[in-house]
C-alpha positions in Angstrom: 69.9 123.3 106.2 69.1 121.8 102.3 70.7 118.4 104.0 69.0 118.8 107.0 65.8 119.0 104.3 66.8 116.3 102.3 67.5 113.4 104.8 64.3 114.5 107.0 62.2 114.0 103.7 63.7 110.6 103.0 63.1 109.4 106.4 59.8 110.6 106.2 59.3 108.9 102.7 60.7 106.1 103.9 58.3 105.8 107.5 55.6 106.9 105.5 55.1 103.2 103.8 55.3 102.2 106.8 51.9 102.2 108.8 52.7 102.9 112.7 50.8 100.5 115.4 50.4 102.6 117.8 51.7 106.7 118.5 53.4 107.3 121.5 52.2 109.8 123.8 54.2 112.5 124.8 54.1 116.4 127.0 55.7 119.7 125.3 58.8 119.7 128.3 61.3 122.7 126.8 63.8 123.5 129.2 64.0 126.7 127.8 60.7 128.4 128.8 60.1 129.9 125.7 57.1 127.7 123.3 58.6 125.2 121.1 59.2 125.7 117.4 57.0 123.4 115.1 58.6 122.8 111.8 57.8 121.8 108.3 60.3 119.9 105.5 61.7 123.4 104.1 62.7 124.2 108.0 60.0 127.3 108.2 58.5 127.5 111.6 54.9 127.2 110.8 53.6 126.8 114.7 54.7 126.7 118.2 53.2 124.1 121.5 53.5 125.4 124.7 54.9 123.4 127.3 52.1 120.5 129.0 51.0 120.3 125.8 50.2 116.9 125.0 51.1 115.1 121.5 51.0 111.6 119.7 54.5 110.9 117.6 53.3 109.8 114.3 56.7 109.4 113.0 60.7 110.5 113.9 63.7 111.3 112.2 67.3 111.9 112.5 68.8 114.7 110.6 72.9 114.7 109.5 74.0 115.3 112.7 72.3 112.9 114.8 69.5 115.3 116.3 66.5 113.3 116.8 63.0 115.3 115.3 59.5 114.0 115.9 56.5 114.3 114.1 53.9 115.3 116.3 49.9 115.5 115.5 47.6 116.1 118.6 45.9 113.4 120.2 42.9 113.8 117.9 44.4 113.2 114.9 44.9 116.3 113.4 48.9 116.9 112.2 50.6 119.6 113.9 54.6 119.3 112.6 57.8 118.3 113.1 59.6 119.5 116.9 63.2 118.4 118.3 62.6 114.7 119.8 64.5 116.3 123.1 61.6 118.9 124.2 59.5 116.4 124.2 58.5 113.5 127.1 56.9 110.6 126.6 54.4 108.1 129.3 
């Protein structure tokens, strides 16, 4: 878990230097039927998102196991946190 946290933190640091030109608009599509967990950099669950909710990807990264993560915000710009990228579908 510590390696994941460090890798995710390094990804955030590297991407925070380059401002995004456009945000990717996505919908939460968690196939498990439960709300999608939202995490902070310490992997602590800080909230959940319901299926169908619209979010914008602000940053993305990959953990040491090759799994993709996305830092999302509400469409109004309010930051939310990190979610497993496979559980959001972008349009």
